[in-house]
C-alpha positions as CSV (number, residue, x, y, z in Angstrom):
1,M,-5.8,-161.5,-114.6
2,V,-8.0,-160.9,-117.6
3,F,-6.8,-161.6,-121.1
4,Y,-8.4,-160.6,-124.4
5,V,-8.6,-162.4,-127.7
6,Y,-8.8,-159.8,-130.5
7,L,-9.3,-159.6,-134.2
8,L,-7.8,-156.8,-136.3
9,E,-8.6,-155.7,-139.8
10,C,-5.5,-154.7,-141.6
11,S,-5.2,-152.0,-144.3
12,D,-5.2,-154.7,-147.0
13,K,-8.5,-156.0,-145.5
14,S,-6.9,-159.2,-144.1
15,Y,-7.5,-160.2,-140.6
16,Y,-5.0,-160.7,-137.7
17,C,-5.9,-162.6,-134.5
18,G,-4.0,-162.4,-131.3
19,Y,-4.3,-162.3,-127.5
20,T,-3.1,-159.8,-124.8
21,S,-3.7,-158.6,-121.3
22,D,-3.8,-154.9,-122.4
23,L,-5.9,-154.5,-125.5
24,K,-5.4,-150.7,-126.0
25,R,-1.6,-151.0,-125.7
26,R,-1.5,-153.9,-128.1
27,V,-3.5,-152.2,-130.8
28,E,-1.3,-149.2,-130.5
29,E,1.8,-151.4,-130.9
30,H,0.4,-152.9,-134.0
31,N,-0.3,-149.5,-135.5
32,S,3.2,-148.2,-134.6
33,G,4.8,-151.1,-136.4
34,T,6.1,-152.9,-133.3
35,G,3.1,-155.3,-132.7
36,G,3.9,-158.2,-135.0
37,K,5.7,-159.1,-138.2
38,Y,2.4,-159.7,-140.1
39,T,0.8,-156.4,-139.2
40,R,4.0,-154.3,-139.6
41,T,3.5,-153.8,-143.3
42,R,-0.3,-153.7,-143.1
43,T,-0.9,-150.6,-141.0
44,P,-3.1,-149.0,-140.0
45,V,-5.1,-151.8,-138.3
46,K,-8.5,-151.5,-136.8
47,L,-9.9,-153.5,-133.9
48,I,-13.0,-155.2,-135.1
49,Y,-13.7,-157.8,-132.4
50,H,-12.5,-158.8,-128.9
51,E,-13.6,-161.1,-126.1
52,K,-12.5,-161.5,-122.5
53,C,-11.0,-164.7,-121.2
54,E,-10.4,-165.6,-117.6
55,S,-6.8,-166.9,-118.1
56,R,-3.9,-166.8,-120.5
57,N,-4.4,-170.4,-121.3
58,L,-8.1,-169.9,-122.3
59,A,-7.1,-166.9,-124.4
60,L,-4.5,-168.9,-126.2
61,K,-6.9,-171.8,-126.9
62,R,-9.5,-169.4,-128.2
63,E,-7.0,-167.6,-130.4
64,C,-6.0,-170.9,-132.0
65,E,-9.7,-171.7,-132.5
66,I,-10.4,-168.4,-134.2
67,K,-7.3,-168.6,-136.4
68,K,-8.7,-171.8,-137.9
69,F,-12.1,-170.2,-138.8
70,S,-12.9,-169.3,-142.4
71,R,-13.1,-165.7,-143.3
72,K,-16.9,-166.1,-143.3
73,K,-17.0,-167.5,-139.8
74,K,-14.7,-164.7,-138.6
75,N,-17.1,-162.2,-140.1
76,E,-19.9,-163.8,-138.1
77,L,-18.1,-163.0,-134.9
78,F,-18.6,-159.2,-135.3
79,V,-21.3,-158.8,-138.0
80,K,-24.7,-159.3,-136.4
């Protein structure tokens, strides 16, 4: 099964990082207010970056890595 690590930009310009097996559904959940406590009050959110991972374990590890990045380093993921 393929998993995705994703980065959202919230309405207040903050970032949210997560992982999922269904990227489209998960972004819709965030925008409907059922995706997560952090994004619930920061809708609408916009998907700004995602990457595929071969397993849930790898996706979780990558999510933890990205969460530790500075804002500048997160920007480097998607701004080329």
